[in-house]
PyMOL Python script that loads the backbone (N, CA, C, O; Angstrom):
from pymol import cmd

cmd.read_pdbstr("""\
ATOM      1  N   UNK A   1       0.859  -1.193   0.000  1.00  0.00           N
ATOM      2  CA  UNK A   1       0.000   0.000   0.000  1.00  0.00           C
ATOM      3  C   UNK A   1       0.891   1.237   0.000  1.00  0.00           C
ATOM      4  O   UNK A   1       1.479   1.581   1.026  1.00  0.00           O
ATOM      5  N   UNK A   2       0.991   1.896  -1.129  1.00  0.00           N
ATOM      6  CA  UNK A   2       1.879   3.047  -1.235  1.00  0.00           C
ATOM      7  C   UNK A   2       1.174   4.369  -0.959  1.00  0.00           C
ATOM      8  O   UNK A   2       1.820   5.404  -0.791  1.00  0.00           O
ATOM      9  N   UNK A   3      -0.166   4.328  -0.913  1.00  0.00           N
ATOM     10  CA  UNK A   3      -0.864   5.588  -0.643  1.00  0.00           C
ATOM     11  C   UNK A   3      -0.861   5.860   0.854  1.00  0.00           C
ATOM     12  O   UNK A   3      -1.355   5.056   1.644  1.00  0.00           O
ATOM     13  N   UNK A   4      -0.307   6.989   1.229  1.00  0.00           N
ATOM     14  CA  UNK A   4      -0.194   7.341   2.642  1.00  0.00           C
ATOM     15  C   UNK A   4      -1.543   7.820   3.175  1.00  0.00           C
ATOM     16  O   UNK A   4      -2.194   8.685   2.589  1.00  0.00           O
ATOM     17  N   UNK A   5      -1.933   7.244   4.279  1.00  0.00           N
ATOM     18  CA  UNK A   5      -3.165   7.688   4.939  1.00  0.00           C
ATOM     19  C   UNK A   5      -2.874   9.027   5.610  1.00  0.00           C
ATOM     20  O   UNK A   5      -1.793   9.218   6.169  1.00  0.00           O
ATOM     21  N   UNK A   6      -3.833   9.959   5.560  1.00  0.00           N
ATOM     22  CA  UNK A   6      -3.605  11.210   6.287  1.00  0.00           C
ATOM     23  C   UNK A   6      -3.542  10.929   7.785  1.00  0.00           C
ATOM     24  O   UNK A   6      -4.290  10.105   8.311  1.00  0.00           O
ATOM     25  N   UNK A   7      -2.646  11.622   8.450  1.00  0.00           N
ATOM     26  CA  UNK A   7      -2.477  11.427   9.883  1.00  0.00           C
ATOM     27  C   UNK A   7      -3.709  11.948  10.629  1.00  0.00           C
ATOM     28  O   UNK A   7      -4.175  13.059  10.373  1.00  0.00           O
ATOM     29  N   UNK A   8      -4.220  11.150  11.534  1.00  0.00           N
ATOM     30  CA  UNK A   8      -5.367  11.573  12.342  1.00  0.00           C
ATOM     31  C   UNK A   8      -4.838  12.108  13.662  1.00  0.00           C
ATOM     32  O   UNK A   8      -4.125  11.415  14.387  1.00  0.00           O
ATOM     33  N   UNK A   9      -5.193  13.344  13.962  1.00  0.00           N
ATOM     34  CA  UNK A   9      -4.716  14.000  15.176  1.00  0.00           C
ATOM     35  C   UNK A   9      -5.864  14.246  16.145  1.00  0.00           C
ATOM     36  O   UNK A   9      -7.023  14.340  15.739  1.00  0.00           O
ATOM     37  N   UNK A  10      -5.539  14.348  17.405  1.00  0.00           N
ATOM     38  CA  UNK A  10      -6.525  14.733  18.408  1.00  0.00           C
ATOM     39  C   UNK A  10      -6.973  16.169  18.137  1.00  0.00           C
ATOM     40  O   UNK A  10      -6.227  16.957  17.555  1.00  0.00           O
ATOM     41  N   UNK A  11      -8.175  16.502  18.555  1.00  0.00           N
ATOM     42  CA  UNK A  11      -8.726  17.836  18.304  1.00  0.00           C
ATOM     43  C   UNK A  11      -7.853  18.940  18.897  1.00  0.00           C
ATOM     44  O   UNK A  11      -7.825  20.054  18.375  1.00  0.00           O
ATOM     45  N   UNK A  12      -7.143  18.640  19.977  1.00  0.00           N
ATOM     46  CA  UNK A  12      -6.319  19.660  20.632  1.00  0.00           C
ATOM     47  C   UNK A  12      -4.834  19.552  20.250  1.00  0.00           C
ATOM     48  O   UNK A  12      -3.978  20.120  20.928  1.00  0.00           O
ATOM     49  N   UNK A  13      -4.533  18.830  19.177  1.00  0.00           N
ATOM     50  CA  UNK A  13      -3.129  18.628  18.785  1.00  0.00           C
ATOM     51  C   UNK A  13      -2.420  19.956  18.514  1.00  0.00           C
ATOM     52  O   UNK A  13      -1.268  20.137  18.909  1.00  0.00           O
ATOM     53  N   UNK A  14      -3.100  20.877  17.845  1.00  0.00           N
ATOM     54  CA  UNK A  14      -2.495  22.173  17.551  1.00  0.00           C
ATOM     55  C   UNK A  14      -2.195  22.966  18.800  1.00  0.00           C
ATOM     56  O   UNK A  14      -1.128  23.567  18.927  1.00  0.00           O
ATOM     57  N   UNK A  15      -3.147  22.967  19.730  1.00  0.00           N
ATOM     58  CA  UNK A  15      -2.957  23.691  20.995  1.00  0.00           C
ATOM     59  C   UNK A  15      -1.817  23.070  21.804  1.00  0.00           C
ATOM     60  O   UNK A  15      -1.022  23.782  22.418  1.00  0.00           O
ATOM     61  N   UNK A  16      -1.745  21.739  21.799  1.00  0.00           N
ATOM     62  CA  UNK A  16      -0.684  21.069  22.562  1.00  0.00           C
ATOM     63  C   UNK A  16       0.696  21.403  22.006  1.00  0.00           C
ATOM     64  O   UNK A  16       1.621  21.687  22.766  1.00  0.00           O
ATOM     65  N   UNK A  17       0.835  21.370  20.679  1.00  0.00           N
ATOM     66  CA  UNK A  17       2.126  21.694  20.082  1.00  0.00           C
ATOM     67  C   UNK A  17       2.447  23.169  20.315  1.00  0.00           C
ATOM     68  O   UNK A  17       3.599  23.522  20.566  1.00  0.00           O
ATOM     69  N   UNK A  18       1.442  24.020  20.232  1.00  0.00           N
ATOM     70  CA  UNK A  18       1.666  25.442  20.521  1.00  0.00           C
ATOM     71  C   UNK A  18       2.241  25.595  21.929  1.00  0.00           C
ATOM     72  O   UNK A  18       3.237  26.290  22.131  1.00  0.00           O
ATOM     73  N   UNK A  19       1.603  24.938  22.898  1.00  0.00           N
ATOM     74  CA  UNK A  19       2.036  25.056  24.295  1.00  0.00           C
ATOM     75  C   UNK A  19       3.444  24.508  24.508  1.00  0.00           C
ATOM     76  O   UNK A  19       4.224  25.078  25.270  1.00  0.00           O
ATOM     77  N   UNK A  20       3.773  23.395  23.831  1.00  0.00           N
ATOM     78  CA  UNK A  20       5.069  22.760  24.078  1.00  0.00           C
ATOM     79  C   UNK A  20       6.207  23.372  23.261  1.00  0.00           C
ATOM     80  O   UNK A  20       7.355  23.353  23.704  1.00  0.00           O
ATOM     81  N   UNK A  21       5.910  23.915  22.070  1.00  0.00           N
ATOM     82  CA  UNK A  21       6.985  24.375  21.185  1.00  0.00           C
ATOM     83  C   UNK A  21       6.850  25.823  20.725  1.00  0.00           C
ATOM     84  O   UNK A  21       7.819  26.582  20.760  1.00  0.00           O
ATOM     85  N   UNK A  22       5.654  26.203  20.296  1.00  0.00           N
ATOM     86  CA  UNK A  22       5.480  27.464  19.571  1.00  0.00           C
ATOM     87  C   UNK A  22       5.427  28.689  20.468  1.00  0.00           C
ATOM     88  O   UNK A  22       5.896  29.765  20.096  1.00  0.00           O
ATOM     89  N   UNK A  23       4.842  28.514  21.669  1.00  0.00           N
ATOM     90  CA  UNK A  23       4.577  29.697  22.494  1.00  0.00           C
ATOM     91  C   UNK A  23       5.844  30.374  22.994  1.00  0.00           C
ATOM     92  O   UNK A  23       5.814  31.550  23.355  1.00  0.00           O
ATOM     93  N   UNK A  24       6.960  29.646  23.019  1.00  0.00           N
ATOM     94  CA  UNK A  24       8.218  30.250  23.457  1.00  0.00           C
ATOM     95  C   UNK A  24       8.464  31.553  22.703  1.00  0.00           C
ATOM     96  O   UNK A  24       8.832  32.562  23.304  1.00  0.00           O
ATOM     97  N   UNK A  25       8.261  31.531  21.389  1.00  0.00           N
ATOM     98  CA  UNK A  25       8.464  32.736  20.581  1.00  0.00           C
ATOM     99  C   UNK A  25       7.163  33.491  20.312  1.00  0.00           C
ATOM    100  O   UNK A  25       7.154  34.721  20.294  1.00  0.00           O
ATOM    101  N   UNK A  26       6.067  32.762  20.103  1.00  0.00           N
ATOM    102  CA  UNK A  26       4.833  33.412  19.669  1.00  0.00           C
ATOM    103  C   UNK A  26       4.026  34.069  20.793  1.00  0.00           C
ATOM    104  O   UNK A  26       3.052  34.765  20.506  1.00  0.00           O
ATOM    105  N   UNK A  27       4.399  33.871  22.062  1.00  0.00           N
ATOM    106  CA  UNK A  27       3.726  34.576  23.147  1.00  0.00           C
ATOM    107  C   UNK A  27       4.322  35.965  23.339  1.00  0.00           C
ATOM    108  O   UNK A  27       3.598  36.933  23.575  1.00  0.00           O
ATOM    109  N   UNK A  28       5.648  36.057  23.235  1.00  0.00           N
ATOM    110  CA  UNK A  28       6.329  37.318  23.513  1.00  0.00           C
ATOM    111  C   UNK A  28       6.905  38.004  22.282  1.00  0.00           C
ATOM    112  O   UNK A  28       7.517  39.067  22.391  1.00  0.00           O
ATOM    113  N   UNK A  29       6.712  37.400  21.104  1.00  0.00           N
ATOM    114  CA  UNK A  29       7.216  38.019  19.887  1.00  0.00           C
ATOM    115  C   UNK A  29       8.714  37.884  19.715  1.00  0.00           C
ATOM    116  O   UNK A  29       9.334  38.711  19.046  1.00  0.00           O
ATOM    117  N   UNK A  30       9.311  36.854  20.307  1.00  0.00           N
ATOM    118  CA  UNK A  30      10.756  36.644  20.148  1.00  0.00           C
ATOM    119  C   UNK A  30      11.092  36.393  18.686  1.00  0.00           C
ATOM    120  O   UNK A  30      10.288  35.825  17.947  1.00  0.00           O
ATOM    121  N   UNK A  31      12.270  36.813  18.275  1.00  0.00           N
ATOM    122  CA  UNK A  31      12.754  36.636  16.900  1.00  0.00           C
ATOM    123  C   UNK A  31      11.757  37.160  15.866  1.00  0.00           C
ATOM    124  O   UNK A  31      11.671  36.641  14.754  1.00  0.00           O
ATOM    125  N   UNK A  32      11.012  38.188  16.245  1.00  0.00           N
ATOM    126  CA  UNK A  32      10.040  38.826  15.360  1.00  0.00           C
ATOM    127  C   UNK A  32       8.846  37.922  15.021  1.00  0.00           C
ATOM    128  O   UNK A  32       8.178  38.129  14.007  1.00  0.00           O
ATOM    129  N   UNK A  33       8.583  36.933  15.860  1.00  0.00           N
ATOM    130  CA  UNK A  33       7.436  36.042  15.638  1.00  0.00           C
ATOM    131  C   UNK A  33       6.142  36.820  15.891  1.00  0.00           C
ATOM    132  O   UNK A  33       6.065  37.583  16.854  1.00  0.00           O
ATOM    133  N   UNK A  34       5.126  36.637  15.043  1.00  0.00           N
ATOM    134  CA  UNK A  34       3.847  37.290  15.310  1.00  0.00           C
ATOM    135  C   UNK A  34       3.213  36.675  16.559  1.00  0.00           C
ATOM    136  O   UNK A  34       3.121  35.453  16.680  1.00  0.00           O
ATOM    137  N   UNK A  35       2.779  37.529  17.479  1.00  0.00           N
ATOM    138  CA  UNK A  35       2.204  37.043  18.735  1.00  0.00           C
ATOM    139  C   UNK A  35       0.840  36.400  18.507  1.00  0.00           C
ATOM    140  O   UNK A  35       0.080  36.806  17.627  1.00  0.00           O
ATOM    141  N   UNK A  36       0.550  35.393  19.317  1.00  0.00           N
ATOM    142  CA  UNK A  36      -0.749  34.733  19.267  1.00  0.00           C
ATOM    143  C   UNK A  36      -1.836  35.780  19.489  1.00  0.00           C
ATOM    144  O   UNK A  36      -1.810  36.499  20.488  1.00  0.00           O
ATOM    145  N   UNK A  37      -2.788  35.871  18.567  1.00  0.00           N
ATOM    146  CA  UNK A  37      -3.912  36.787  18.698  1.00  0.00           C
ATOM    147  C   UNK A  37      -3.653  38.203  18.202  1.00  0.00           C
ATOM    148  O   UNK A  37      -4.557  39.037  18.250  1.00  0.00           O
ATOM    149  N   UNK A  38      -2.447  38.497  17.727  1.00  0.00           N
ATOM    150  CA  UNK A  38      -2.100  39.849  17.249  1.00  0.00           C
ATOM    151  C   UNK A  38      -2.467  39.967  15.771  1.00  0.00           C
ATOM    152  O   UNK A  38      -1.656  39.690  14.887  1.00  0.00           O
ATOM    153  N   UNK A  39      -3.712  40.387  15.525  1.00  0.00           N
ATOM    154  CA  UNK A  39      -4.235  40.407  14.159  1.00  0.00           C
ATOM    155  C   UNK A  39      -3.393  41.253  13.194  1.00  0.00           C
ATOM    156  O   UNK A  39      -3.120  40.798  12.084  1.00  0.00           O
ATOM    157  N   UNK A  40      -2.970  42.476  13.579  1.00  0.00           N
ATOM    158  CA  UNK A  40      -2.153  43.270  12.646  1.00  0.00           C
ATOM    159  C   UNK A  40      -0.845  42.574  12.251  1.00  0.00           C
ATOM    160  O   UNK A  40      -0.399  42.711  11.112  1.00  0.00           O
ATOM    161  N   UNK A  41      -0.229  41.835  13.168  1.00  0.00           N
ATOM    162  CA  UNK A  41       1.022  41.137  12.859  1.00  0.00           C
ATOM    163  C   UNK A  41       0.779  39.940  11.949  1.00  0.00           C
ATOM    164  O   UNK A  41       1.630  39.598  11.127  1.00  0.00           O
ATOM    165  N   UNK A  42      -0.380  39.304  12.095  1.00  0.00           N
ATOM    166  CA  UNK A  42      -0.680  38.108  11.304  1.00  0.00           C
ATOM    167  C   UNK A  42      -1.227  38.425   9.910  1.00  0.00           C
ATOM    168  O   UNK A  42      -1.066  37.625   8.989  1.00  0.00           O
ATOM    169  N   UNK A  43      -1.872  39.585   9.747  1.00  0.00           N
ATOM    170  CA  UNK A  43      -2.547  39.901   8.490  1.00  0.00           C
ATOM    171  C   UNK A  43      -1.646  39.759   7.254  1.00  0.00           C
ATOM    172  O   UNK A  43      -2.057  39.103   6.297  1.00  0.00           O
ATOM    173  N   UNK A  44      -0.428  40.348   7.228  1.00  0.00           N
ATOM    174  CA  UNK A  44       0.398  40.183   6.027  1.00  0.00           C
ATOM    175  C   UNK A  44       0.858  38.739   5.814  1.00  0.00           C
ATOM    176  O   UNK A  44       1.093  38.323   4.680  1.00  0.00           O
ATOM    177  N   UNK A  45       0.984  37.991   6.883  1.00  0.00           N
ATOM    178  CA  UNK A  45       1.383  36.584   6.769  1.00  0.00           C
ATOM    179  C   UNK A  45       0.237  35.745   6.213  1.00  0.00           C
ATOM    180  O   UNK A  45       0.439  34.873   5.369  1.00  0.00           O
ATOM    181  N   UNK A  46      -0.967  36.026   6.702  1.00  0.00           N
ATOM    182  CA  UNK A  46      -2.159  35.319   6.234  1.00  0.00           C
ATOM    183  C   UNK A  46      -2.364  35.580   4.739  1.00  0.00           C
ATOM    184  O   UNK A  46      -2.835  34.708   4.008  1.00  0.00           O
ATOM    185  N   UNK A  47      -2.006  36.786   4.296  1.00  0.00           N
ATOM    186  CA  UNK A  47      -2.166  37.159   2.889  1.00  0.00           C
ATOM    187  C   UNK A  47      -1.329  36.270   1.970  1.00  0.00           C
ATOM    188  O   UNK A  47      -1.642  36.147   0.786  1.00  0.00           O
ATOM    189  N   UNK A  48      -0.274  35.651   2.492  1.00  0.00           N
ATOM    190  CA  UNK A  48       0.571  34.765   1.688  1.00  0.00           C
ATOM    191  C   UNK A  48      -0.112  33.421   1.436  1.00  0.00           C
ATOM    192  O   UNK A  48       0.314  32.664   0.564  1.00  0.00           O
ATOM    193  N   UNK A  49      -1.150  33.125   2.180  1.00  0.00           N
ATOM    194  CA  UNK A  49      -1.876  31.870   2.014  1.00  0.00           C
ATOM    195  C   UNK A  49      -1.483  30.836   3.057  1.00  0.00           C
ATOM    196  O   UNK A  49      -0.341  30.784   3.515  1.00  0.00           O
ATOM    197  N   UNK A  50      -2.452  30.022   3.415  1.00  0.00           N
ATOM    198  CA  UNK A  50      -2.249  29.022   4.459  1.00  0.00           C
ATOM    199  C   UNK A  50      -1.183  27.998   4.081  1.00  0.00           C
ATOM    200  O   UNK A  50      -0.396  27.583   4.932  1.00  0.00           O
ATOM    201  N   UNK A  51      -1.148  27.584   2.800  1.00  0.00           N
ATOM    202  CA  UNK A  51      -0.145  26.595   2.385  1.00  0.00           C
ATOM    203  C   UNK A  51       1.277  27.131   2.568  1.00  0.00           C
ATOM    204  O   UNK A  51       2.183  26.385   2.940  1.00  0.00           O
ATOM    205  N   UNK A  52       1.464  28.417   2.307  1.00  0.00           N
ATOM    206  CA  UNK A  52       2.779  29.039   2.508  1.00  0.00           C
ATOM    207  C   UNK A  52       3.130  29.041   3.989  1.00  0.00           C
ATOM    208  O   UNK A  52       4.267  28.748   4.359  1.00  0.00           O
ATOM    209  N   UNK A  53       2.163  29.369   4.837  1.00  0.00           N
ATOM    210  CA  UNK A  53       2.410  29.362   6.279  1.00  0.00           C
ATOM    211  C   UNK A  53       2.757  27.950   6.757  1.00  0.00           C
ATOM    212  O   UNK A  53       3.662  27.776   7.573  1.00  0.00           O
ATOM    213  N   UNK A  54       2.047  26.954   6.256  1.00  0.00           N
ATOM    214  CA  UNK A  54       2.351  25.564   6.602  1.00  0.00           C
ATOM    215  C   UNK A  54       3.794  25.217   6.219  1.00  0.00           C
ATOM    216  O   UNK A  54       4.545  24.662   7.021  1.00  0.00           O
ATOM    217  N   UNK A  55       4.167  25.558   4.973  1.00  0.00           N
ATOM    218  CA  UNK A  55       5.496  25.227   4.474  1.00  0.00           C
ATOM    219  C   UNK A  55       6.576  25.932   5.291  1.00  0.00           C
ATOM    220  O   UNK A  55       7.556  25.307   5.697  1.00  0.00           O
ATOM    221  N   UNK A  56       6.400  27.237   5.533  1.00  0.00           N
ATOM    222  CA  UNK A  56       7.382  27.999   6.298  1.00  0.00           C
ATOM    223  C   UNK A  56       7.518  27.442   7.713  1.00  0.00           C
ATOM    224  O   UNK A  56       8.624  27.378   8.251  1.00  0.00           O
ATOM    225  N   UNK A  57       6.410  27.045   8.310  1.00  0.00           N
ATOM    226  CA  UNK A  57       6.448  26.526   9.676  1.00  0.00           C
ATOM    227  C   UNK A  57       7.129  25.164   9.727  1.00  0.00           C
ATOM    228  O   UNK A  57       7.934  24.899  10.620  1.00  0.00           O
ATOM    229  N   UNK A  58       6.808  24.314   8.778  1.00  0.00           N
ATOM    230  CA  UNK A  58       7.376  22.962   8.763  1.00  0.00           C
ATOM    231  C   UNK A  58       8.860  22.972   8.409  1.00  0.00           C
ATOM    232  O   UNK A  58       9.652  22.253   9.019  1.00  0.00           O
ATOM    233  N   UNK A  59       9.240  23.800   7.409  1.00  0.00           N
ATOM    234  CA  UNK A  59      10.601  23.769   6.875  1.00  0.00           C
ATOM    235  C   UNK A  59      11.512  24.868   7.404  1.00  0.00           C
ATOM    236  O   UNK A  59      12.729  24.817   7.221  1.00  0.00           O
ATOM    237  N   UNK A  60      10.917  25.867   8.064  1.00  0.00           N
ATOM    238  CA  UNK A  60      11.686  26.998   8.567  1.00  0.00           C
ATOM    239  C   UNK A  60      11.595  28.178   7.616  1.00  0.00           C
ATOM    240  O   UNK A  60      11.457  28.005   6.405  1.00  0.00           O
ATOM    241  N   UNK A  61      11.673  29.382   8.176  1.00  0.00           N
ATOM    242  CA  UNK A  61      11.580  30.602   7.372  1.00  0.00           C
ATOM    243  C   UNK A  61      12.155  31.756   8.180  1.00  0.00           C
ATOM    244  O   UNK A  61      11.823  31.923   9.353  1.00  0.00           O
ATOM    245  N   UNK A  62      13.012  32.545   7.557  1.00  0.00           N
ATOM    246  CA  UNK A  62      13.674  33.648   8.247  1.00  0.00           C
ATOM    247  C   UNK A  62      14.308  33.132   9.535  1.00  0.00           C
ATOM    248  O   UNK A  62      15.157  32.242   9.488  1.00  0.00           O
ATOM    249  N   UNK A  63      13.909  33.677  10.687  1.00  0.00           N
ATOM    250  CA  UNK A  63      14.531  33.281  11.957  1.00  0.00           C
ATOM    251  C   UNK A  63      13.881  32.057  12.590  1.00  0.00           C
ATOM    252  O   UNK A  63      14.402  31.527  13.571  1.00  0.00           O
ATOM    253  N   UNK A  64      12.753  31.597  12.049  1.00  0.00           N
ATOM    254  CA  UNK A  64      12.084  30.445  12.637  1.00  0.00           C
ATOM    255  C   UNK A  64      12.697  29.156  12.108  1.00  0.00           C
ATOM    256  O   UNK A  64      12.727  28.931  10.898  1.00  0.00           O
ATOM    257  N   UNK A  65      13.188  28.307  13.015  1.00  0.00           N
ATOM    258  CA  UNK A  65      13.728  27.024  12.552  1.00  0.00           C
ATOM    259  C   UNK A  65      12.610  26.092  12.098  1.00  0.00           C
ATOM    260  O   UNK A  65      11.448  26.282  12.459  1.00  0.00           O
ATOM    261  N   UNK A  66      12.961  25.099  11.315  1.00  0.00           N
ATOM    262  CA  UNK A  66      11.985  24.086  10.883  1.00  0.00           C
ATOM    263  C   UNK A  66      11.348  23.450  12.111  1.00  0.00           C
ATOM    264  O   UNK A  66      12.035  23.123  13.079  1.00  0.00           O
ATOM    265  N   UNK A  67      10.037  23.278  12.065  1.00  0.00           N
ATOM    266  CA  UNK A  67       9.313  22.708  13.196  1.00  0.00           C
ATOM    267  C   UNK A  67       8.965  21.230  12.992  1.00  0.00           C
ATOM    268  O   UNK A  67       8.700  20.526  13.967  1.00  0.00           O
ATOM    269  N   UNK A  68       8.962  20.751  11.751  1.00  0.00           N
ATOM    270  CA  UNK A  68       8.642  19.344  11.482  1.00  0.00           C
ATOM    271  C   UNK A  68       9.912  18.506  11.621  1.00  0.00           C
ATOM    272  O   UNK A  68      10.404  17.926  10.653  1.00  0.00           O
ATOM    273  N   UNK A  69      10.428  18.459  12.850  1.00  0.00           N
ATOM    274  CA  UNK A  69      11.655  17.732  13.167  1.00  0.00           C
ATOM    275  C   UNK A  69      11.501  17.035  14.515  1.00  0.00           C
ATOM    276  O   UNK A  69      10.562  17.315  15.260  1.00  0.00           O
ATOM    277  N   UNK A  70      12.408  16.141  14.821  1.00  0.00           N
ATOM    278  CA  UNK A  70      12.433  15.477  16.127  1.00  0.00           C
ATOM    279  C   UNK A  70      11.110  14.819  16.494  1.00  0.00           C
ATOM    280  O   UNK A  70      10.632  14.952  17.621  1.00  0.00           O
ATOM    281  N   UNK A  71      10.521  14.107  15.532  1.00  0.00           N
ATOM    282  CA  UNK A  71       9.288  13.382  15.819  1.00  0.00           C
ATOM    283  C   UNK A  71       8.024  14.198  15.655  1.00  0.00           C
ATOM    284  O   UNK A  71       6.925  13.665  15.807  1.00  0.00           O
ATOM    285  N   UNK A  72       8.153  15.477  15.348  1.00  0.00           N
ATOM    286  CA  UNK A  72       6.973  16.311  15.109  1.00  0.00           C
ATOM    287  C   UNK A  72       6.633  16.217  13.626  1.00  0.00           C
ATOM    288  O   UNK A  72       7.476  16.486  12.771  1.00  0.00           O
ATOM    289  N   UNK A  73       5.398  15.835  13.327  1.00  0.00           N
ATOM    290  CA  UNK A  73       4.989  15.637  11.940  1.00  0.00           C
ATOM    291  C   UNK A  73       4.499  16.934  11.312  1.00  0.00           C
ATOM    292  O   UNK A  73       4.164  17.892  12.009  1.00  0.00           O
ATOM    293  N   UNK A  74       4.464  16.947   9.978  1.00  0.00           N
ATOM    294  CA  UNK A  74       3.924  18.108   9.277  1.00  0.00           C
ATOM    295  C   UNK A  74       2.458  18.315   9.644  1.00  0.00           C
ATOM    296  O   UNK A  74       1.997  19.452   9.738  1.00  0.00           O
ATOM    297  N   UNK A  75       1.724  17.222   9.852  1.00  0.00           N
ATOM    298  CA  UNK A  75       0.311  17.344  10.234  1.00  0.00           C
ATOM    299  C   UNK A  75       0.171  18.056  11.574  1.00  0.00           C
ATOM    300  O   UNK A  75      -0.747  18.856  11.756  1.00  0.00           O
ATOM    301  N   UNK A  76       1.071  17.775  12.511  1.00  0.00           N
ATOM    302  CA  UNK A  76       1.037  18.459  13.804  1.00  0.00           C
ATOM    303  C   UNK A  76       1.366  19.944  13.639  1.00  0.00           C
ATOM    304  O   UNK A  76       0.737  20.800  14.262  1.00  0.00           O
ATOM    305  N   UNK A  77       2.347  20.236  12.803  1.00  0.00           N
ATOM    306  CA  UNK A  77       2.713  21.631  12.549  1.00  0.00           C
ATOM    307  C   UNK A  77       1.524  22.372  11.936  1.00  0.00           C
ATOM    308  O   UNK A  77       1.214  23.490  12.350  1.00  0.00           O
ATOM    309  N   UNK A  78       0.854  21.760  10.952  1.00  0.00           N
ATOM    310  CA  UNK A  78      -0.320  22.380  10.333  1.00  0.00           C
ATOM    311  C   UNK A  78      -1.403  22.638  11.368  1.00  0.00           C
ATOM    312  O   UNK A  78      -2.044  23.689  11.346  1.00  0.00           O
ATOM    313  N   UNK A  79      -1.614  21.690  12.272  1.00  0.00           N
ATOM    314  CA  UNK A  79      -2.627  21.856  13.315  1.00  0.00           C
ATOM    315  C   UNK A  79      -2.292  23.048  14.209  1.00  0.00           C
ATOM    316  O   UNK A  79      -3.182  23.789  14.625  1.00  0.00           O
ATOM    317  N   UNK A  80      -1.017  23.226  14.498  1.00  0.00           N
ATOM    318  CA  UNK A  80      -0.610  24.349  15.336  1.00  0.00           C
ATOM    319  C   UNK A  80      -0.757  25.678  14.599  1.00  0.00           C
ATOM    320  O   UNK A  80      -1.161  26.680  15.191  1.00  0.00           O
ATOM    321  N   UNK A  81      -0.426  25.684  13.303  1.00  0.00           N
ATOM    322  CA  UNK A  81      -0.647  26.887  12.486  1.00  0.00           C
ATOM    323  C   UNK A  81      -2.142  27.221  12.486  1.00  0.00           C
ATOM    324  O   UNK A  81      -2.523  28.377  12.666  1.00  0.00           O
ATOM    325  N   UNK A  82      -2.981  26.208  12.285  1.00  0.00           N
ATOM    326  CA  UNK A  82      -4.436  26.432  12.293  1.00  0.00           C
ATOM    327  C   UNK A  82      -4.900  26.988  13.640  1.00  0.00           C
ATOM    328  O   UNK A  82      -5.773  27.854  13.689  1.00  0.00           O
ATOM    329  N   UNK A  83      -4.314  26.491  14.728  1.00  0.00           N
ATOM    330  CA  UNK A  83      -4.642  26.974  16.074  1.00  0.00           C
ATOM    331  C   UNK A  83      -4.305  28.462  16.192  1.00  0.00           C
ATOM    332  O   UNK A  83      -5.100  29.243  16.714  1.00  0.00           O
ATOM    333  N   UNK A  84      -3.132  28.846  15.709  1.00  0.00           N
ATOM    334  CA  UNK A  84      -2.725  30.258  15.791  1.00  0.00           C
ATOM    335  C   UNK A  84      -3.585  31.137  14.873  1.00  0.00           C
ATOM    336  O   UNK A  84      -3.926  32.265  15.229  1.00  0.00           O
ATOM    337  N   UNK A  85      -3.934  30.610  13.687  1.00  0.00           N
ATOM    338  CA  UNK A  85      -4.784  31.379  12.778  1.00  0.00           C
ATOM    339  C   UNK A  85      -6.189  31.562  13.352  1.00  0.00           C
ATOM    340  O   UNK A  85      -6.812  32.606  13.155  1.00  0.00           O
ATOM    341  N   UNK A  86      -6.681  30.556  14.055  1.00  0.00           N
ATOM    342  CA  UNK A  86      -8.018  30.649  14.660  1.00  0.00           C
ATOM    343  C   UNK A  86      -8.080  31.770  15.683  1.00  0.00           C
ATOM    344  O   UNK A  86      -9.138  32.362  15.899  1.00  0.00           O
ATOM    345  N   UNK A  87      -6.942  32.065  16.315  1.00  0.00           N
ATOM    346  CA  UNK A  87      -6.882  33.119  17.332  1.00  0.00           C
ATOM    347  C   UNK A  87      -7.006  34.511  16.743  1.00  0.00           C
ATOM    348  O   UNK A  87      -7.268  35.469  17.470  1.00  0.00           O
ATOM    349  N   UNK A  88      -6.818  34.639  15.415  1.00  0.00           N
ATOM    350  CA  UNK A  88      -6.909  35.963  14.780  1.00  0.00           C
ATOM    351  C   UNK A  88      -8.000  36.019  13.723  1.00  0.00           C
ATOM    352  O   UNK A  88      -8.087  36.995  12.978  1.00  0.00           O
ATOM    353  N   UNK A  89      -8.835  34.985  13.648  1.00  0.00           N
ATOM    354  CA  UNK A  89      -9.883  35.004  12.634  1.00  0.00           C
ATOM    355  C   UNK A  89     -11.217  35.458  13.213  1.00  0.00           C
ATOM    356  O   UNK A  89     -12.211  35.531  12.490  1.00  0.00           O
TER     357      UNK A  89
END
""", "prot")
cmd.dss("prot")
cmd.show_as("cartoon", "prot")
cmd.util.cbc("prot")
cmd.orient("prot")
């Protein structure tokens, strides 16, 4: 079976990854990270499209290191991006 099944995550997977990994920078704006819930900071990033945000988060972008490493899957990273986007939508 070569077709990969999409990873099934718990409903709170994005929030959990945010709490364990993302909030270090995204709570206080370290390394120029847009703060959770800061709509003006997120607006230009959102304009690039969700797929771009997923890619940048998983693979790294500017000062943010790649997040899909050390056992963290791309699906988990996407869930965390969705969690942060929900805070500004």
